[in-house]
PyMOL Python script that loads the backbone (N, CA, C, O; Angstrom):
from pymol import cmd

cmd.read_pdbstr("""\
ATOM      1  N   UNK A   1      15.794  12.692  -9.642  1.00  0.00           N
ATOM      2  CA  UNK A   1      15.325  11.318  -9.805  1.00  0.00           C
ATOM      3  C   UNK A   1      15.803  10.449  -8.645  1.00  0.00           C
ATOM      4  O   UNK A   1      15.069   9.593  -8.151  1.00  0.00           O
ATOM      5  N   UNK A   2      17.031  10.680  -8.222  1.00  0.00           N
ATOM      6  CA  UNK A   2      17.549   9.911  -7.082  1.00  0.00           C
ATOM      7  C   UNK A   2      16.713  10.141  -5.828  1.00  0.00           C
ATOM      8  O   UNK A   2      16.400   9.198  -5.101  1.00  0.00           O
ATOM      9  N   UNK A   3      16.354  11.387  -5.580  1.00  0.00           N
ATOM     10  CA  UNK A   3      15.516  11.686  -4.407  1.00  0.00           C
ATOM     11  C   UNK A   3      14.120  11.016  -4.498  1.00  0.00           C
ATOM     12  O   UNK A   3      13.582  10.551  -3.493  1.00  0.00           O
ATOM     13  N   UNK A   4      13.563  10.977  -5.686  1.00  0.00           N
ATOM     14  CA  UNK A   4      12.340  10.315  -5.899  1.00  0.00           C
ATOM     15  C   UNK A   4      12.407   8.808  -5.581  1.00  0.00           C
ATOM     16  O   UNK A   4      11.515   8.259  -4.935  1.00  0.00           O
ATOM     17  N   UNK A   5      13.440   8.181  -6.029  1.00  0.00           N
ATOM     18  CA  UNK A   5      13.646   6.733  -5.786  1.00  0.00           C
ATOM     19  C   UNK A   5      13.838   6.505  -4.258  1.00  0.00           C
ATOM     20  O   UNK A   5      13.275   5.568  -3.691  1.00  0.00           O
ATOM     21  N   UNK A   6      14.630   7.366  -3.618  1.00  0.00           N
ATOM     22  CA  UNK A   6      14.824   7.186  -2.185  1.00  0.00           C
ATOM     23  C   UNK A   6      13.521   7.385  -1.425  1.00  0.00           C
ATOM     24  O   UNK A   6      13.232   6.655  -0.477  1.00  0.00           O
ATOM     25  N   UNK A   7      12.741   8.365  -1.837  1.00  0.00           N
ATOM     26  CA  UNK A   7      11.437   8.576  -1.197  1.00  0.00           C
ATOM     27  C   UNK A   7      10.526   7.365  -1.426  1.00  0.00           C
ATOM     28  O   UNK A   7       9.811   6.948  -0.515  1.00  0.00           O
ATOM     29  N   UNK A   8      10.549   6.813  -2.611  1.00  0.00           N
ATOM     30  CA  UNK A   8       9.706   5.646  -2.897  1.00  0.00           C
ATOM     31  C   UNK A   8      10.133   4.447  -2.068  1.00  0.00           C
ATOM     32  O   UNK A   8       9.273   3.687  -1.623  1.00  0.00           O
ATOM     33  N   UNK A   9      11.397   4.251  -1.846  1.00  0.00           N
ATOM     34  CA  UNK A   9      11.882   3.158  -1.056  1.00  0.00           C
ATOM     35  C   UNK A   9      11.450   3.366   0.428  1.00  0.00           C
ATOM     36  O   UNK A   9      11.090   2.415   1.121  1.00  0.00           O
ATOM     37  N   UNK A  10      11.498   4.619   0.878  1.00  0.00           N
ATOM     38  CA  UNK A  10      11.028   4.920   2.238  1.00  0.00           C
ATOM     39  C   UNK A  10       9.529   4.598   2.412  1.00  0.00           C
ATOM     40  O   UNK A  10       9.138   4.008   3.419  1.00  0.00           O
ATOM     41  N   UNK A  11       8.715   4.975   1.457  1.00  0.00           N
ATOM     42  CA  UNK A  11       7.294   4.712   1.552  1.00  0.00           C
ATOM     43  C   UNK A  11       7.036   3.225   1.452  1.00  0.00           C
ATOM     44  O   UNK A  11       6.162   2.707   2.148  1.00  0.00           O
ATOM     45  N   UNK A  12       7.776   2.521   0.602  1.00  0.00           N
ATOM     46  CA  UNK A  12       7.592   1.055   0.495  1.00  0.00           C
ATOM     47  C   UNK A  12       7.947   0.380   1.827  1.00  0.00           C
ATOM     48  O   UNK A  12       7.252  -0.541   2.256  1.00  0.00           O
ATOM     49  N   UNK A  13       8.985   0.817   2.458  1.00  0.00           N
ATOM     50  CA  UNK A  13       9.345   0.221   3.759  1.00  0.00           C
ATOM     51  C   UNK A  13       8.211   0.526   4.779  1.00  0.00           C
ATOM     52  O   UNK A  13       7.940  -0.317   5.634  1.00  0.00           O
ATOM     53  N   UNK A  14       7.578   1.643   4.720  1.00  0.00           N
ATOM     54  CA  UNK A  14       6.456   1.947   5.608  1.00  0.00           C
ATOM     55  C   UNK A  14       5.299   1.003   5.261  1.00  0.00           C
ATOM     56  O   UNK A  14       4.611   0.509   6.155  1.00  0.00           O
ATOM     57  N   UNK A  15       5.086   0.754   3.974  1.00  0.00           N
ATOM     58  CA  UNK A  15       4.038  -0.148   3.537  1.00  0.00           C
ATOM     59  C   UNK A  15       4.253  -1.552   4.008  1.00  0.00           C
ATOM     60  O   UNK A  15       3.291  -2.259   4.307  1.00  0.00           O
ATOM     61  N   UNK A  16       5.504  -1.981   4.083  1.00  0.00           N
ATOM     62  CA  UNK A  16       5.807  -3.312   4.549  1.00  0.00           C
ATOM     63  C   UNK A  16       5.580  -3.443   6.061  1.00  0.00           C
ATOM     64  O   UNK A  16       5.211  -4.517   6.536  1.00  0.00           O
ATOM     65  N   UNK A  17       5.790  -2.402   6.793  1.00  0.00           N
ATOM     66  CA  UNK A  17       5.570  -2.416   8.223  1.00  0.00           C
ATOM     67  C   UNK A  17       4.104  -2.192   8.634  1.00  0.00           C
ATOM     68  O   UNK A  17       3.688  -2.607   9.716  1.00  0.00           O
ATOM     69  N   UNK A  18       3.363  -1.560   7.798  1.00  0.00           N
ATOM     70  CA  UNK A  18       1.982  -1.200   8.093  1.00  0.00           C
ATOM     71  C   UNK A  18       1.027  -2.357   8.275  1.00  0.00           C
ATOM     72  O   UNK A  18       0.092  -2.194   9.058  1.00  0.00           O
ATOM     73  N   UNK A  19       1.158  -3.513   7.636  1.00  0.00           N
ATOM     74  CA  UNK A  19       0.175  -4.605   7.827  1.00  0.00           C
ATOM     75  C   UNK A  19       0.044  -5.075   9.264  1.00  0.00           C
ATOM     76  O   UNK A  19      -0.976  -5.666   9.617  1.00  0.00           O
ATOM     77  N   UNK A  20       1.027  -4.837  10.091  1.00  0.00           N
ATOM     78  CA  UNK A  20       0.933  -5.219  11.469  1.00  0.00           C
ATOM     79  C   UNK A  20      -0.138  -4.415  12.169  1.00  0.00           C
ATOM     80  O   UNK A  20      -0.650  -4.862  13.195  1.00  0.00           O
ATOM     81  N   UNK A  21      -0.500  -3.253  11.664  1.00  0.00           N
ATOM     82  CA  UNK A  21      -1.476  -2.382  12.277  1.00  0.00           C
ATOM     83  C   UNK A  21      -2.861  -2.579  11.648  1.00  0.00           C
ATOM     84  O   UNK A  21      -3.792  -1.873  12.034  1.00  0.00           O
ATOM     85  N   UNK A  22      -3.033  -3.482  10.722  1.00  0.00           N
ATOM     86  CA  UNK A  22      -4.317  -3.652  10.043  1.00  0.00           C
ATOM     87  C   UNK A  22      -5.249  -4.475  10.848  1.00  0.00           C
ATOM     88  O   UNK A  22      -5.467  -5.647  10.543  1.00  0.00           O
ATOM     89  N   UNK A  23      -5.818  -3.885  11.890  1.00  0.00           N
ATOM     90  CA  UNK A  23      -6.736  -4.614  12.764  1.00  0.00           C
ATOM     91  C   UNK A  23      -8.193  -4.260  12.565  1.00  0.00           C
ATOM     92  O   UNK A  23      -9.063  -4.895  13.161  1.00  0.00           O
ATOM     93  N   UNK A  24      -8.489  -3.246  11.728  1.00  0.00           N
ATOM     94  CA  UNK A  24      -9.866  -2.946  11.439  1.00  0.00           C
ATOM     95  C   UNK A  24      -9.952  -2.488   9.964  1.00  0.00           C
ATOM     96  O   UNK A  24      -8.933  -2.391   9.280  1.00  0.00           O
ATOM     97  N   UNK A  25     -11.117  -2.224   9.511  1.00  0.00           N
ATOM     98  CA  UNK A  25     -11.312  -1.925   8.078  1.00  0.00           C
ATOM     99  C   UNK A  25     -10.682  -0.602   7.694  1.00  0.00           C
ATOM    100  O   UNK A  25     -10.168  -0.482   6.582  1.00  0.00           O
ATOM    101  N   UNK A  26     -10.698   0.420   8.586  1.00  0.00           N
ATOM    102  CA  UNK A  26     -10.074   1.679   8.245  1.00  0.00           C
ATOM    103  C   UNK A  26      -8.580   1.504   8.150  1.00  0.00           C
ATOM    104  O   UNK A  26      -7.954   2.056   7.245  1.00  0.00           O
ATOM    105  N   UNK A  27      -7.993   0.756   9.053  1.00  0.00           N
ATOM    106  CA  UNK A  27      -6.513   0.489   8.948  1.00  0.00           C
ATOM    107  C   UNK A  27      -6.232  -0.318   7.691  1.00  0.00           C
ATOM    108  O   UNK A  27      -5.193  -0.111   7.065  1.00  0.00           O
ATOM    109  N   UNK A  28      -7.100  -1.215   7.301  1.00  0.00           N
ATOM    110  CA  UNK A  28      -6.894  -1.967   6.103  1.00  0.00           C
ATOM    111  C   UNK A  28      -6.879  -1.089   4.882  1.00  0.00           C
ATOM    112  O   UNK A  28      -6.079  -1.302   3.971  1.00  0.00           O
ATOM    113  N   UNK A  29      -7.776  -0.075   4.847  1.00  0.00           N
ATOM    114  CA  UNK A  29      -7.783   0.878   3.739  1.00  0.00           C
ATOM    115  C   UNK A  29      -6.463   1.716   3.761  1.00  0.00           C
ATOM    116  O   UNK A  29      -5.907   2.025   2.707  1.00  0.00           O
ATOM    117  N   UNK A  30      -6.003   2.057   4.914  1.00  0.00           N
ATOM    118  CA  UNK A  30      -4.755   2.788   4.997  1.00  0.00           C
ATOM    119  C   UNK A  30      -3.581   1.993   4.510  1.00  0.00           C
ATOM    120  O   UNK A  30      -2.719   2.520   3.807  1.00  0.00           O
ATOM    121  N   UNK A  31      -3.531   0.700   4.880  1.00  0.00           N
ATOM    122  CA  UNK A  31      -2.482  -0.179   4.424  1.00  0.00           C
ATOM    123  C   UNK A  31      -2.536  -0.327   2.879  1.00  0.00           C
ATOM    124  O   UNK A  31      -1.511  -0.281   2.198  1.00  0.00           O
ATOM    125  N   UNK A  32      -3.761  -0.505   2.361  1.00  0.00           N
ATOM    126  CA  UNK A  32      -3.920  -0.649   0.925  1.00  0.00           C
ATOM    127  C   UNK A  32      -3.494   0.597   0.167  1.00  0.00           C
ATOM    128  O   UNK A  32      -2.879   0.508  -0.895  1.00  0.00           O
ATOM    129  N   UNK A  33      -3.827   1.775   0.725  1.00  0.00           N
ATOM    130  CA  UNK A  33      -3.457   2.994   0.096  1.00  0.00           C
ATOM    131  C   UNK A  33      -1.929   3.230   0.140  1.00  0.00           C
ATOM    132  O   UNK A  33      -1.343   3.730  -0.820  1.00  0.00           O
ATOM    133  N   UNK A  34      -1.316   2.869   1.241  1.00  0.00           N
ATOM    134  CA  UNK A  34       0.090   3.012   1.393  1.00  0.00           C
ATOM    135  C   UNK A  34       0.851   2.091   0.385  1.00  0.00           C
ATOM    136  O   UNK A  34       1.715   2.536  -0.370  1.00  0.00           O
ATOM    137  N   UNK A  35       0.493   0.846   0.422  1.00  0.00           N
ATOM    138  CA  UNK A  35       1.143  -0.127  -0.491  1.00  0.00           C
ATOM    139  C   UNK A  35       0.857   0.202  -1.946  1.00  0.00           C
ATOM    140  O   UNK A  35       1.770   0.148  -2.770  1.00  0.00           O
ATOM    141  N   UNK A  36      -0.374   0.542  -2.289  1.00  0.00           N
ATOM    142  CA  UNK A  36      -0.727   0.850  -3.647  1.00  0.00           C
ATOM    143  C   UNK A  36       0.003   2.102  -4.137  1.00  0.00           C
ATOM    144  O   UNK A  36       0.507   2.157  -5.260  1.00  0.00           O
ATOM    145  N   UNK A  37       0.042   3.113  -3.246  1.00  0.00           N
ATOM    146  CA  UNK A  37       0.690   4.335  -3.652  1.00  0.00           C
ATOM    147  C   UNK A  37       2.201   4.170  -3.880  1.00  0.00           C
ATOM    148  O   UNK A  37       2.765   4.707  -4.833  1.00  0.00           O
ATOM    149  N   UNK A  38       2.828   3.419  -2.987  1.00  0.00           N
ATOM    150  CA  UNK A  38       4.259   3.167  -3.174  1.00  0.00           C
ATOM    151  C   UNK A  38       4.543   2.379  -4.414  1.00  0.00           C
ATOM    152  O   UNK A  38       5.447   2.718  -5.177  1.00  0.00           O
ATOM    153  N   UNK A  39       3.771   1.309  -4.633  1.00  0.00           N
ATOM    154  CA  UNK A  39       4.010   0.496  -5.827  1.00  0.00           C
ATOM    155  C   UNK A  39       3.722   1.283  -7.080  1.00  0.00           C
ATOM    156  O   UNK A  39       4.485   1.209  -8.044  1.00  0.00           O
ATOM    157  N   UNK A  40       2.625   2.046  -7.093  1.00  0.00           N
ATOM    158  CA  UNK A  40       2.292   2.823  -8.248  1.00  0.00           C
ATOM    159  C   UNK A  40       3.334   3.894  -8.564  1.00  0.00           C
ATOM    160  O   UNK A  40       3.610   4.185  -9.728  1.00  0.00           O
ATOM    161  N   UNK A  41       3.927   4.495  -7.473  1.00  0.00           N
ATOM    162  CA  UNK A  41       4.926   5.536  -7.685  1.00  0.00           C
ATOM    163  C   UNK A  41       6.182   4.956  -8.255  1.00  0.00           C
ATOM    164  O   UNK A  41       6.802   5.559  -9.132  1.00  0.00           O
ATOM    165  N   UNK A  42       6.586   3.768  -7.768  1.00  0.00           N
ATOM    166  CA  UNK A  42       7.814   3.135  -8.280  1.00  0.00           C
ATOM    167  C   UNK A  42       7.669   2.733  -9.728  1.00  0.00           C
ATOM    168  O   UNK A  42       8.524   3.028 -10.563  1.00  0.00           O
ATOM    169  N   UNK A  43       6.556   2.043 -10.018  1.00  0.00           N
ATOM    170  CA  UNK A  43       6.343   1.557 -11.387  1.00  0.00           C
ATOM    171  C   UNK A  43       6.138   2.744 -12.347  1.00  0.00           C
ATOM    172  O   UNK A  43       6.671   2.764 -13.456  1.00  0.00           O
ATOM    173  N   UNK A  44       5.379   3.695 -11.904  1.00  0.00           N
ATOM    174  CA  UNK A  44       5.143   4.939 -12.753  1.00  0.00           C
ATOM    175  C   UNK A  44       6.488   5.667 -12.997  1.00  0.00           C
ATOM    176  O   UNK A  44       6.756   6.144 -14.100  1.00  0.00           O
ATOM    177  N   UNK A  45       7.330   5.739 -11.932  1.00  0.00           N
ATOM    178  CA  UNK A  45       8.595   6.396 -12.087  1.00  0.00           C
ATOM    179  C   UNK A  45       9.537   5.679 -13.044  1.00  0.00           C
ATOM    180  O   UNK A  45      10.281   6.311 -13.794  1.00  0.00           O
ATOM    181  N   UNK A  46       9.494   4.372 -13.007  1.00  0.00           N
ATOM    182  CA  UNK A  46      10.342   3.599 -13.921  1.00  0.00           C
ATOM    183  C   UNK A  46       9.857   3.705 -15.364  1.00  0.00           C
ATOM    184  O   UNK A  46      10.662   3.750 -16.294  1.00  0.00           O
ATOM    185  N   UNK A  47       8.562   3.744 -15.541  1.00  0.00           N
ATOM    186  CA  UNK A  47       8.007   3.748 -16.916  1.00  0.00           C
ATOM    187  C   UNK A  47       7.830   5.138 -17.472  1.00  0.00           C
ATOM    188  O   UNK A  47       8.004   5.341 -18.674  1.00  0.00           O
ATOM    189  N   UNK A  48       7.488   6.111 -16.632  1.00  0.00           N
ATOM    190  CA  UNK A  48       7.162   7.432 -17.142  1.00  0.00           C
ATOM    191  C   UNK A  48       7.929   8.582 -16.522  1.00  0.00           C
ATOM    192  O   UNK A  48       7.592   9.739 -16.773  1.00  0.00           O
ATOM    193  N   UNK A  49       8.945   8.307 -15.724  1.00  0.00           N
ATOM    194  CA  UNK A  49       9.708   9.411 -15.139  1.00  0.00           C
ATOM    195  C   UNK A  49       8.943  10.017 -13.963  1.00  0.00           C
ATOM    196  O   UNK A  49       8.062   9.376 -13.391  1.00  0.00           O
ATOM    197  N   UNK A  50       9.290  11.271 -13.603  1.00  0.00           N
ATOM    198  CA  UNK A  50       8.683  11.894 -12.440  1.00  0.00           C
ATOM    199  C   UNK A  50       7.118  12.078 -12.586  1.00  0.00           C
ATOM    200  O   UNK A  50       6.369  11.888 -11.628  1.00  0.00           O
ATOM    201  N   UNK A  51       6.681  12.442 -13.782  1.00  0.00           N
ATOM    202  CA  UNK A  51       5.253  12.649 -13.982  1.00  0.00           C
ATOM    203  C   UNK A  51       4.539  11.289 -13.832  1.00  0.00           C
ATOM    204  O   UNK A  51       3.460  11.212 -13.243  1.00  0.00           O
ATOM    205  N   UNK A  52       5.140  10.244 -14.358  1.00  0.00           N
ATOM    206  CA  UNK A  52       4.557   8.892 -14.191  1.00  0.00           C
ATOM    207  C   UNK A  52       4.515   8.456 -12.768  1.00  0.00           C
ATOM    208  O   UNK A  52       3.589   7.748 -12.371  1.00  0.00           O
ATOM    209  N   UNK A  53       5.494   8.854 -11.970  1.00  0.00           N
ATOM    210  CA  UNK A  53       5.517   8.519 -10.562  1.00  0.00           C
ATOM    211  C   UNK A  53       4.354   9.195  -9.832  1.00  0.00           C
ATOM    212  O   UNK A  53       3.697   8.578  -8.992  1.00  0.00           O
ATOM    213  N   UNK A  54       4.107  10.452 -10.155  1.00  0.00           N
ATOM    214  CA  UNK A  54       2.981  11.121  -9.520  1.00  0.00           C
ATOM    215  C   UNK A  54       1.647  10.509  -9.880  1.00  0.00           C
ATOM    216  O   UNK A  54       0.806  10.270  -9.014  1.00  0.00           O
ATOM    217  N   UNK A  55       1.460  10.258 -11.151  1.00  0.00           N
ATOM    218  CA  UNK A  55       0.188   9.674 -11.614  1.00  0.00           C
ATOM    219  C   UNK A  55       0.077   8.244 -11.065  1.00  0.00           C
ATOM    220  O   UNK A  55      -0.971   7.862 -10.545  1.00  0.00           O
ATOM    221  N   UNK A  56       1.135   7.466 -11.177  1.00  0.00           N
ATOM    222  CA  UNK A  56       1.063   6.110 -10.623  1.00  0.00           C
ATOM    223  C   UNK A  56       0.864   6.031  -9.137  1.00  0.00           C
ATOM    224  O   UNK A  56       0.133   5.167  -8.655  1.00  0.00           O
ATOM    225  N   UNK A  57       1.484   6.894  -8.418  1.00  0.00           N
ATOM    226  CA  UNK A  57       1.312   6.955  -6.941  1.00  0.00           C
ATOM    227  C   UNK A  57      -0.118   7.262  -6.581  1.00  0.00           C
ATOM    228  O   UNK A  57      -0.701   6.603  -5.720  1.00  0.00           O
ATOM    229  N   UNK A  58      -0.699   8.275  -7.242  1.00  0.00           N
ATOM    230  CA  UNK A  58      -2.068   8.656  -6.960  1.00  0.00           C
ATOM    231  C   UNK A  58      -3.027   7.501  -7.311  1.00  0.00           C
ATOM    232  O   UNK A  58      -3.882   7.123  -6.511  1.00  0.00           O
ATOM    233  N   UNK A  59      -2.867   6.967  -8.493  1.00  0.00           N
ATOM    234  CA  UNK A  59      -3.753   5.876  -8.926  1.00  0.00           C
ATOM    235  C   UNK A  59      -3.625   4.659  -8.021  1.00  0.00           C
ATOM    236  O   UNK A  59      -4.629   4.043  -7.666  1.00  0.00           O
ATOM    237  N   UNK A  60      -2.383   4.303  -7.640  1.00  0.00           N
ATOM    238  CA  UNK A  60      -2.170   3.176  -6.766  1.00  0.00           C
ATOM    239  C   UNK A  60      -2.815   3.415  -5.376  1.00  0.00           C
ATOM    240  O   UNK A  60      -3.426   2.511  -4.806  1.00  0.00           O
ATOM    241  N   UNK A  61      -2.670   4.616  -4.859  1.00  0.00           N
ATOM    242  CA  UNK A  61      -3.261   4.881  -3.569  1.00  0.00           C
ATOM    243  C   UNK A  61      -4.771   4.833  -3.570  1.00  0.00           C
ATOM    244  O   UNK A  61      -5.381   4.370  -2.606  1.00  0.00           O
ATOM    245  N   UNK A  62      -5.370   5.297  -4.621  1.00  0.00           N
ATOM    246  CA  UNK A  62      -6.866   5.219  -4.733  1.00  0.00           C
ATOM    247  C   UNK A  62      -7.302   3.794  -4.876  1.00  0.00           C
ATOM    248  O   UNK A  62      -8.219   3.363  -4.176  1.00  0.00           O
ATOM    249  N   UNK A  63      -6.681   3.040  -5.759  1.00  0.00           N
ATOM    250  CA  UNK A  63      -7.096   1.642  -5.916  1.00  0.00           C
ATOM    251  C   UNK A  63      -6.764   0.823  -4.684  1.00  0.00           C
ATOM    252  O   UNK A  63      -7.535  -0.049  -4.286  1.00  0.00           O
ATOM    253  N   UNK A  64      -5.648   1.093  -4.095  1.00  0.00           N
ATOM    254  CA  UNK A  64      -5.284   0.326  -2.869  1.00  0.00           C
ATOM    255  C   UNK A  64      -6.238   0.577  -1.722  1.00  0.00           C
ATOM    256  O   UNK A  64      -6.552  -0.342  -0.966  1.00  0.00           O
ATOM    257  N   UNK A  65      -6.700   1.798  -1.580  1.00  0.00           N
ATOM    258  CA  UNK A  65      -7.676   2.131  -0.470  1.00  0.00           C
ATOM    259  C   UNK A  65      -8.984   1.463  -0.746  1.00  0.00           C
ATOM    260  O   UNK A  65      -9.626   1.006   0.199  1.00  0.00           O
ATOM    261  N   UNK A  66      -9.425   1.374  -1.973  1.00  0.00           N
ATOM    262  CA  UNK A  66     -10.684   0.721  -2.298  1.00  0.00           C
ATOM    263  C   UNK A  66     -10.598  -0.791  -2.122  1.00  0.00           C
ATOM    264  O   UNK A  66     -11.592  -1.429  -1.775  1.00  0.00           O
ATOM    265  N   UNK A  67      -9.422  -1.371  -2.358  1.00  0.00           N
ATOM    266  CA  UNK A  67      -9.256  -2.801  -2.289  1.00  0.00           C
ATOM    267  C   UNK A  67      -8.634  -3.207  -0.957  1.00  0.00           C
ATOM    268  O   UNK A  67      -7.999  -4.257  -0.854  1.00  0.00           O
ATOM    269  N   UNK A  68      -8.823  -2.362   0.069  1.00  0.00           N
ATOM    270  CA  UNK A  68      -8.307  -2.657   1.387  1.00  0.00           C
ATOM    271  C   UNK A  68      -8.871  -3.935   1.979  1.00  0.00           C
ATOM    272  O   UNK A  68      -9.709  -4.598   1.367  1.00  0.00           O
ATOM    273  N   UNK A  69      -8.421  -4.266   3.135  1.00  0.00           N
ATOM    274  CA  UNK A  69      -8.871  -5.506   3.841  1.00  0.00           C
ATOM    275  C   UNK A  69     -10.313  -5.300   4.321  1.00  0.00           C
ATOM    276  O   UNK A  69     -10.619  -4.308   4.982  1.00  0.00           O
ATOM    277  N   UNK A  70     -11.201  -6.257   3.978  1.00  0.00           N
ATOM    278  CA  UNK A  70     -12.568  -6.172   4.414  1.00  0.00           C
ATOM    279  C   UNK A  70     -12.710  -6.595   5.869  1.00  0.00           C
ATOM    280  O   UNK A  70     -11.911  -7.381   6.378  1.00  0.00           O
ATOM    281  N   UNK A  71     -13.733  -6.065   6.534  1.00  0.00           N
ATOM    282  CA  UNK A  71     -13.961  -6.431   7.962  1.00  0.00           C
ATOM    283  C   UNK A  71     -14.266  -7.884   8.111  1.00  0.00           C
ATOM    284  O   UNK A  71     -13.879  -8.472   9.121  1.00  0.00           O
ATOM    285  N   UNK A  72     -14.948  -8.519   7.157  1.00  0.00           N
ATOM    286  CA  UNK A  72     -15.270  -9.968   7.257  1.00  0.00           C
ATOM    287  C   UNK A  72     -13.993 -10.778   7.186  1.00  0.00           C
ATOM    288  O   UNK A  72     -13.902 -11.827   7.823  1.00  0.00           O
ATOM    289  N   UNK A  73     -12.997 -10.324   6.429  1.00  0.00           N
ATOM    290  CA  UNK A  73     -11.723 -11.027   6.345  1.00  0.00           C
ATOM    291  C   UNK A  73     -11.010 -10.997   7.667  1.00  0.00           C
ATOM    292  O   UNK A  73     -10.435 -11.999   8.093  1.00  0.00           O
ATOM    293  N   UNK A  74     -11.041  -9.870   8.315  1.00  0.00           N
ATOM    294  CA  UNK A  74     -10.364  -9.742   9.616  1.00  0.00           C
ATOM    295  C   UNK A  74     -11.051 -10.638  10.656  1.00  0.00           C
ATOM    296  O   UNK A  74     -10.390 -11.320  11.440  1.00  0.00           O
ATOM    297  N   UNK A  75     -12.408 -10.620  10.644  1.00  0.00           N
ATOM    298  CA  UNK A  75     -13.155 -11.484  11.571  1.00  0.00           C
ATOM    299  C   UNK A  75     -12.837 -12.967  11.340  1.00  0.00           C
ATOM    300  O   UNK A  75     -12.642 -13.720  12.295  1.00  0.00           O
ATOM    301  N   UNK A  76     -12.788 -13.371  10.095  1.00  0.00           N
ATOM    302  CA  UNK A  76     -12.489 -14.755   9.769  1.00  0.00           C
ATOM    303  C   UNK A  76     -11.085 -15.179  10.208  1.00  0.00           C
ATOM    304  O   UNK A  76     -10.883 -16.278  10.724  1.00  0.00           O
ATOM    305  N   UNK A  77     -10.124 -14.283   9.990  1.00  0.00           N
ATOM    306  CA  UNK A  77      -8.745 -14.549  10.364  1.00  0.00           C
ATOM    307  C   UNK A  77      -8.620 -14.646  11.870  1.00  0.00           C
ATOM    308  O   UNK A  77      -7.854 -15.464  12.378  1.00  0.00           O
ATOM    309  N   UNK A  78      -9.366 -13.817  12.591  1.00  0.00           N
ATOM    310  CA  UNK A  78      -9.314 -13.874  14.071  1.00  0.00           C
ATOM    311  C   UNK A  78      -9.990 -15.093  14.616  1.00  0.00           C
ATOM    312  O   UNK A  78      -9.554 -15.651  15.623  1.00  0.00           O
ATOM    313  N   UNK A  79     -11.046 -15.517  13.970  1.00  0.00           N
ATOM    314  CA  UNK A  79     -11.834 -16.661  14.483  1.00  0.00           C
ATOM    315  C   UNK A  79     -11.161 -18.008  14.079  1.00  0.00           C
ATOM    316  O   UNK A  79     -11.413 -19.025  14.725  1.00  0.00           O
ATOM    317  N   UNK A  80     -10.341 -18.025  13.057  1.00  0.00           N
ATOM    318  CA  UNK A  80      -9.764 -19.259  12.552  1.00  0.00           C
ATOM    319  C   UNK A  80      -8.239 -19.092  12.451  1.00  0.00           C
ATOM    320  O   UNK A  80      -7.696 -18.917  11.360  1.00  0.00           O
ATOM    321  N   UNK A  81      -7.558 -19.150  13.608  1.00  0.00           N
ATOM    322  CA  UNK A  81      -6.104 -18.951  13.545  1.00  0.00           C
ATOM    323  C   UNK A  81      -5.444 -20.164  12.915  1.00  0.00           C
ATOM    324  O   UNK A  81      -5.962 -21.279  12.970  1.00  0.00           O
ATOM    325  N   UNK A  82      -4.308 -19.922  12.325  1.00  0.00           N
ATOM    326  CA  UNK A  82      -3.509 -20.997  11.658  1.00  0.00           C
ATOM    327  C   UNK A  82      -2.260 -21.234  12.473  1.00  0.00           C
ATOM    328  O   UNK A  82      -1.521 -20.294  12.768  1.00  0.00           O
ATOM    329  N   UNK A  83      -2.017 -22.455  12.835  1.00  0.00           N
ATOM    330  CA  UNK A  83      -0.794 -22.745  13.569  1.00  0.00           C
ATOM    331  C   UNK A  83       0.424 -22.782  12.631  1.00  0.00           C
ATOM    332  O   UNK A  83       0.357 -23.392  11.563  1.00  0.00           O
ATOM    333  N   UNK A  84       1.493 -22.160  13.005  1.00  0.00           N
ATOM    334  CA  UNK A  84       2.672 -22.170  12.108  1.00  0.00           C
ATOM    335  C   UNK A  84       3.339 -23.494  11.963  1.00  0.00           C
ATOM    336  O   UNK A  84       4.329 -23.610  11.240  1.00  0.00           O
TER     337      UNK A  84
END
""", "prot")
cmd.dss("prot")
cmd.show_as("cartoon", "prot")
cmd.util.cbc("prot")
cmd.orient("prot")
């Protein structure tokens, strides 16, 4: 169980670093799948143990890839920058 939690933390840290690479729709789907898979694995692991982590990770990755960043969103963000 400890190894599973450490692996989940490693994947989540990758998911946090990945949005910097989301410059097109395919990268947006990758970011969504990474974040969704990591979140699903952690929540599934906490609620259902190792089997829940596998099911939650798979479900989160599939849903995250489908709900990735749309190309129109990236175009809008590029055309309308926000000053900090």
